[in-house]
C-alpha positions as CSV (number, residue, x, y, z in Angstrom):
1,M,87.6,68.9,88.4
2,N,91.1,68.4,86.9
3,I,92.0,66.5,83.6
4,V,92.2,62.5,84.0
5,N,93.5,60.2,81.2
6,L,92.1,56.3,82.0
7,L,94.7,54.0,80.0
8,Q,93.3,50.6,80.5
9,P,94.1,47.6,78.4
10,P,91.2,47.1,75.5
11,R,90.2,42.7,77.6
12,I,90.3,42.9,81.5
13,V,88.8,39.0,83.0
14,I,88.3,38.8,85.8
15,G,87.8,35.2,87.8
16,D,88.4,31.6,89.1
17,G,90.1,29.6,86.6
18,C,90.0,32.3,83.7
19,A,93.9,32.2,82.8
20,P,93.5,29.1,80.6
21,Q,91.5,31.3,78.4
22,C,94.5,33.5,77.1
23,A,95.0,30.9,74.4
24,E,91.8,31.7,72.7
25,F,92.3,35.6,72.9
26,F,96.2,34.6,70.9
27,T,94.4,32.5,68.0
28,Q,91.6,34.7,67.8
29,R,94.2,37.0,66.4
30,G,96.1,35.0,64.0
31,V,99.3,34.7,66.6
32,R,101.2,31.6,66.3
33,R,104.4,32.3,68.1
34,V,104.3,33.4,71.3
35,L,107.4,34.1,74.2
36,L,106.6,33.2,77.6
37,V,108.1,35.2,80.4
38,S,107.8,34.0,83.9
39,S,109.8,33.5,86.9
40,T,111.0,29.8,88.6
41,P,108.4,29.3,90.8
42,V,105.6,30.2,88.9
43,L,106.3,27.3,86.2
44,P,105.2,24.7,88.0
45,T,102.0,25.9,89.0
46,L,100.7,26.9,85.0
47,G,99.8,23.6,84.4
48,G,96.3,24.4,83.0
49,V,97.5,27.5,81.1
50,L,100.2,25.9,79.2
51,E,97.7,22.7,78.5
52,A,95.2,25.0,76.7
53,L,98.3,26.7,75.1
54,Q,99.1,23.9,73.7
55,K,95.9,22.9,72.4
56,A,95.4,25.8,70.3
57,N,98.8,24.2,68.9
58,L,101.1,27.6,69.6
59,A,104.5,27.6,69.7
60,I,105.9,29.3,73.3
61,V,109.2,30.0,73.9
62,Q,110.3,30.6,77.1
63,A,112.5,33.2,78.1
64,P,114.9,32.7,80.8
65,P,112.8,33.2,84.3
66,V,112.9,36.5,86.1
67,D,113.3,35.6,89.4
68,R,114.4,39.1,91.2
69,E,114.1,42.2,90.5
70,P,114.8,42.7,87.0
71,T,117.9,44.9,86.2
72,R,118.8,46.9,83.0
73,A,121.8,44.4,82.0
74,M,119.1,41.1,82.5
75,F,116.6,43.0,80.6
76,E,118.9,43.3,77.7
77,L,119.7,39.6,77.2
78,M,116.3,38.9,77.2
79,L,115.3,41.2,74.1
80,T,118.0,39.9,72.2
81,L,116.6,36.3,72.5
82,A,113.3,37.7,72.0
83,R,114.8,39.2,68.4
84,Q,116.3,36.0,67.6
85,E,113.1,34.1,68.6
86,K,111.2,36.1,65.5
87,I,108.2,36.3,67.7
88,Q,104.7,37.1,67.4
89,A,103.3,38.0,70.9
90,V,104.7,37.7,74.4
91,L,102.6,36.6,77.6
92,G,104.1,37.4,81.1
93,I,102.8,35.2,84.2
94,G,104.0,36.5,87.1
95,G,104.2,39.2,89.6
96,G,105.3,42.8,89.0
97,S,108.9,41.7,87.8
98,A,108.1,38.9,85.2
99,I,104.8,41.4,83.9
100,D,107.3,44.5,83.4
101,V,110.0,42.7,81.7
102,A,107.4,40.8,79.6
103,K,106.2,44.6,79.0
104,L,109.1,46.2,77.7
105,I,110.1,43.3,75.6
106,A,106.4,43.6,73.7
107,A,107.3,47.5,72.9
108,L,111.2,47.0,71.9
109,T,111.4,44.0,70.3
110,N,110.4,45.3,67.0
111,G,111.5,48.5,67.7
112,Q,114.6,50.6,67.1
113,Q,114.7,52.2,70.6
114,S,117.0,50.7,73.6
115,V,115.7,50.6,77.0
116,R,117.9,53.2,78.6
117,E,116.3,55.3,75.5
118,V,112.5,55.0,77.2
119,F,113.5,55.5,80.7
120,G,111.0,58.5,81.5
121,I,107.2,59.8,80.5
122,N,105.7,59.2,77.0
123,L,109.0,58.0,75.4
124,L,108.7,54.6,74.0
125,A,107.6,55.2,69.6
126,G,104.8,52.5,69.9
127,R,104.7,48.8,70.6
128,L,104.0,45.9,67.5
129,L,103.8,42.7,69.6
130,R,100.6,41.5,71.3
131,L,101.1,41.5,74.8
132,V,99.1,39.5,77.3
133,C,99.4,39.3,81.6
134,L,98.6,37.3,84.1
135,P,99.6,38.3,87.3
136,T,100.2,35.5,90.1
137,T,100.6,37.8,92.8
138,A,98.4,40.7,94.2
139,G,100.0,42.5,93.7
140,T,101.7,45.3,91.9
141,G,99.0,46.2,89.3
142,A,101.6,46.3,86.7
143,E,98.9,44.0,84.5
144,V,97.5,47.0,84.1
145,S,99.4,49.8,84.0
146,P,100.9,52.1,82.2
147,N,104.3,51.4,83.6
148,A,107.5,49.4,84.0
149,I,110.4,49.7,86.1
150,L,114.2,48.2,85.5
151,L,117.0,48.0,88.1
152,D,119.8,50.8,86.6
153,E,123.1,49.3,88.2
154,A,125.0,51.9,87.5
155,D,123.0,54.5,89.3
156,E,121.8,51.7,92.0
157,L,118.4,53.4,91.4
158,K,115.4,51.9,89.8
159,K,114.0,53.7,87.1
160,G,110.6,53.7,85.5
161,V,109.3,53.8,81.4
162,V,105.9,55.5,81.4
163,S,104.0,54.6,78.1
164,P,100.5,54.2,77.0
165,Y,102.0,51.4,74.9
166,L,103.1,49.7,77.6
167,V,99.3,48.9,78.3
168,P,98.6,44.7,77.9
169,D,96.0,43.9,75.0
170,A,94.3,41.6,77.5
171,V,94.7,40.7,81.5
172,F,93.5,37.6,82.8
173,I,93.0,38.0,86.8
174,D,92.6,34.5,88.1
175,P,92.6,34.3,92.3
176,R,93.5,31.1,91.9
177,L,97.1,31.5,90.3
178,T,97.9,32.9,93.6
179,L,96.9,30.3,96.1
180,T,100.8,28.8,96.1
181,V,102.1,32.5,96.6
182,P,104.1,32.2,100.0
183,P,103.0,33.9,102.8
184,A,105.8,36.6,103.0
185,V,105.3,37.7,99.5
186,T,101.4,37.3,100.0
187,A,102.5,40.0,103.0
188,A,104.6,42.2,100.8
189,T,102.5,42.4,97.4
190,G,99.7,42.9,99.2
191,L,100.9,46.1,101.4
192,D,102.6,47.3,97.7
193,A,99.0,47.4,96.7
194,L,97.7,49.2,99.6
195,T,100.3,51.5,99.3
196,H,99.0,52.3,95.4
197,C,95.2,52.6,96.8
198,I,96.5,55.1,99.6
199,E,98.8,57.0,97.4
200,A,96.6,57.5,94.9
201,Y,93.9,58.5,96.9
202,A,96.1,61.3,98.9
203,N,97.6,62.8,96.0
204,K,98.1,66.3,94.5
205,F,96.4,64.6,91.6
206,A,93.4,63.0,93.0
207,H,90.4,62.5,91.2
208,P,86.5,61.5,91.9
209,V,86.7,58.7,89.2
210,V,89.9,56.7,90.8
211,D,89.1,57.7,94.4
212,V,86.2,55.4,93.7
213,Y,89.0,52.4,93.1
214,A,91.2,53.5,95.8
215,L,88.9,53.4,98.3
216,Q,87.1,49.9,97.2
217,G,91.0,48.6,97.2
218,I,91.5,49.9,100.4
219,R,88.8,48.4,102.3
220,L,89.7,45.0,100.3
221,I,93.6,44.5,101.2
222,A,93.0,45.6,104.3
223,A,90.2,43.3,105.9
224,N,91.6,40.1,103.7
225,L,95.3,40.3,103.4
226,P,95.9,38.7,107.2
227,R,93.6,36.0,106.4
228,A,95.6,35.4,102.8
229,V,98.6,35.5,105.1
230,R,97.7,32.9,107.8
231,N,96.0,30.6,104.9
232,G,97.4,30.9,101.7
233,Q,94.6,28.3,100.2
234,D,91.4,31.0,101.4
235,I,90.4,31.6,97.9
236,E,88.0,34.1,99.0
237,A,90.4,36.2,101.1
238,R,92.6,35.5,97.1
239,S,90.0,36.8,95.3
240,A,89.3,39.9,97.3
241,L,93.2,40.8,97.4
242,A,93.3,40.0,93.3
243,L,90.5,42.6,93.4
244,G,92.1,45.5,95.5
245,S,95.1,44.6,93.2
246,F,93.3,45.4,90.5
247,Y,91.9,48.7,91.5
248,G,95.5,49.6,92.7
249,G,97.3,48.8,89.6
250,L,94.1,51.2,87.7
251,C,95.4,53.8,89.7
252,L,98.8,53.4,88.8
253,G,98.1,55.5,85.1
254,P,95.6,58.5,85.8
255,V,97.0,59.4,89.0
256,N,100.4,57.5,90.3
257,T,101.8,57.4,93.6
258,G,104.0,59.8,95.6
259,A,106.8,60.0,98.1
260,V,106.8,56.7,99.5
261,H,107.2,54.7,96.4
262,A,110.1,57.3,95.7
263,L,111.8,57.0,99.0
264,S,111.7,53.1,98.4
265,Y,113.2,52.6,95.1
266,P,116.4,53.5,96.3
267,L,115.9,51.0,99.0
268,G,115.8,48.0,96.5
269,G,118.0,49.5,94.1
270,R,121.0,49.6,96.7
271,F,120.3,47.2,99.1
272,H,117.9,44.9,97.6
273,V,114.7,45.5,99.8
274,A,111.6,43.9,98.6
275,H,109.7,46.6,97.4
276,G,106.3,46.0,99.3
277,V,108.9,45.5,102.2
278,A,110.3,49.5,101.6
279,N,107.2,50.7,100.7
280,S,104.8,48.7,104.0
281,L,108.0,50.3,105.9
282,L,108.1,53.9,105.1
283,L,103.9,54.4,104.5
284,P,103.4,55.4,108.1
285,H,106.2,57.8,107.9
286,V,105.5,59.5,105.3
287,I,101.6,59.7,105.7
288,R,102.8,61.7,109.1
289,F,104.6,63.8,107.0
290,N,101.6,64.5,104.7
291,A,99.0,64.6,107.0
292,P,99.4,68.2,108.2
293,A,98.5,69.3,104.3
294,A,95.4,66.8,103.9
295,A,94.2,65.2,107.1
296,E,90.8,64.9,105.7
297,R,91.9,62.7,102.9
298,Y,94.1,60.7,105.2
299,A,90.6,60.5,107.9
300,E,89.4,58.8,104.9
301,V,91.6,56.5,104.4
302,A,91.5,55.3,108.2
303,L,88.2,54.8,107.8
304,A,88.5,52.9,104.5
305,L,91.1,50.5,106.6
306,G,88.8,50.0,109.0
307,V,89.6,52.1,112.0
308,R,86.8,54.2,114.1
309,P,86.2,57.8,113.8
310,G,88.4,59.6,116.4
311,A,87.6,63.6,117.4
312,N,88.5,65.3,114.7
313,A,90.4,64.2,111.2
314,A,93.7,64.5,112.2
315,A,93.2,62.1,115.1
316,T,91.1,59.9,113.0
317,A,94.5,59.9,110.3
318,E,96.4,59.0,113.0
319,R,94.2,55.8,114.0
320,G,94.8,55.4,110.4
321,V,99.0,54.9,111.0
322,E,98.8,53.0,113.6
323,F,96.5,50.2,111.3
324,L,99.1,50.3,109.0
325,A,101.5,50.0,111.1
326,Q,99.6,46.9,113.3
327,L,98.6,45.3,110.1
328,S,102.4,45.7,109.0
329,R,103.5,43.8,111.8
330,D,100.6,41.5,112.0
331,C,101.8,40.2,108.9
332,G,105.4,39.7,109.8
333,V,107.4,42.2,107.6
334,P,110.3,44.2,109.2
335,Q,109.2,47.7,110.9
336,T,112.4,49.6,111.0
337,L,115.3,50.3,108.2
338,S,118.2,48.9,110.7
339,E,115.9,45.1,111.0
340,L,117.1,45.0,107.7
341,K,121.0,45.9,108.2
342,I,120.4,49.4,106.3
343,P,123.4,51.6,107.7
344,R,122.6,54.5,109.2
345,D,125.0,56.5,107.9
346,A,123.1,55.4,104.1
347,I,120.2,57.4,105.0
348,P,121.9,61.3,103.0
349,S,122.9,59.2,99.7
350,L,119.2,57.6,99.8
351,A,117.8,61.0,100.6
352,Q,119.8,61.9,97.4
353,A,119.0,59.4,95.0
354,A,115.3,59.7,96.6
355,L,115.1,63.3,95.5
356,Q,115.9,62.2,91.8
357,V,112.4,60.4,91.8
358,Q,110.6,63.4,90.6
359,R,108.1,62.0,88.3
360,L,106.4,60.5,91.7
361,L,107.5,63.1,93.9
362,K,105.7,65.8,91.7
363,N,102.3,63.9,92.9
364,N,103.0,64.1,96.6
365,L,100.7,66.4,98.6
366,R,103.6,68.2,100.5
367,P,107.0,69.2,98.6
368,V,110.1,67.0,99.5
369,T,113.1,68.1,100.3
370,E,116.0,66.5,101.0
371,P,116.6,67.6,104.8
372,D,112.5,65.9,104.6
373,A,114.0,63.0,102.9
374,V,116.4,62.4,105.3
375,A,113.9,63.1,108.5
376,I,111.2,60.5,106.7
377,Y,114.4,57.9,106.8
378,E,115.5,58.7,110.5
379,A,111.9,58.2,111.8
380,A,111.8,54.5,109.5
381,F,115.4,53.6,111.4
């Protein structure tokens, strides 16, 4: 058994209506001044949370909304604001973008490092501010992972900060916060969470402890995502997705993802393709590339998705690939790069950019060369 390092928030609260309890967490720790990092669509849905914060006599400083995938320039402006406001804690409420920004602000506000200095693994010196996160999508799993991602516009590439100091002090996972998420965002974020689980299970560093999270996350998301896309008020489906996304987030720290995420980053960085859409589009093609190296693993993924066994592991794995493609279609997600208006002549540069994401490619079950990356993008075109 290989060594695994499980990094999880000290307090994890999950259940319908738990979100307002975050106010009590702050007051019990003597926090009086909190920076709220969220987004324009989410803020109007936070009545119960804001009311609880006000009743607790907490001073709330509202950061500029994070309404798109965050860039380094955007983050640096928000960091300047946070330093001026003399905050004691950061509350991130939203999808992965808002939560990633909240995590980095909490880590860097009272530190001496710039964000450019901490891109990479274990480069962050520490975190002095309290950090609490509430996800409103299901989701990136950012609320329980040690990762944060920003777009570096100069390089047209998403870059990651990975550190134990990015794991929040507390997380409140309330499915009711996801009820108003639009169908397209529900689909994209759900498929992102599903990809986390699949890539963690079929991974060079897969571990039996993490496998439990990954397989259960696959089961929950595959069975419930179409329901939530069709009817956002389906609280049973929303609860299952919140739990599945949580499991996917727990996979990110100890095992992380692989080639699907590495190849998706340039699509987001250069063409601003939504992260979950890019993952969903590439996932079947990466599985077909990897399957010869791990047919049994991908067969187990397929069974967790709910498909019938085939004649052998390879056949079962292929049924899983077909299921994933149909699931994506059922959720209304684009199926090809050409649908996204990405020019074919961009593929060589996309492949070159993807090969820079070695922190994820090192996890992949097969080595990915530049010609391999080109072939995967071509298959997805």
